[in-house]
C-alpha positions in Angstrom: 74.8 159.4 66.1 76.3 162.4 64.4 76.2 166.1 65.1 76.8 168.9 62.6 79.5 171.4 63.5 81.5 174.1 61.8 85.3 173.8 61.7 87.6 176.4 60.3 90.4 174.9 58.2 93.2 176.5 56.4 92.6 176.7 52.7 95.4 174.3 51.8 94.1 171.7 54.2 90.6 171.9 52.8 92.0 171.5 49.3 93.9 168.4 50.4 90.9 167.0 52.2 88.7 167.5 49.1 91.3 165.9 46.8 91.7 162.9 49.2 87.9 162.5 49.4 87.6 162.4 45.6 90.6 159.9 45.4 89.0 157.6 48.0 85.4 158.1 46.7 84.2 159.3 50.1 83.0 162.5 51.6 85.1 165.1 53.4 83.0 164.5 56.5 83.7 160.7 56.4 87.4 161.4 55.8 87.6 163.8 58.7 85.8 161.4 61.0 88.3 158.6 60.0 91.3 160.9 60.5 90.1 162.1 63.9 89.2 158.7 65.1 92.6 157.3 64.1 94.3 160.2 65.9 92.4 159.8 69.1 92.9 156.0 69.0 96.6 156.6 68.7 96.5 159.1 71.6 94.5 156.6 73.7 97.1 153.9 73.0 99.9 156.3 74.0 98.0 157.2 77.2 97.5 153.5 78.1 101.3 152.9 77.8 102.0 155.9 80.2 99.4 155.0 82.8 100.6 153.1 85.9 99.2 149.6 86.2 96.3 149.0 88.6 97.3 147.5 91.9 
């Protein structure tokens, strides 16, 4: 499932996203989804390391 939303980006970031999307033959939306998923996955891994073990 996907939901449409509006995100405000700095002009330079949007230019970089558009260039990367063209380079990788993908859409800006798909690229953003990948970047955000990777970032949250990394945060999740970090959080798991910091959580105390279950007794």
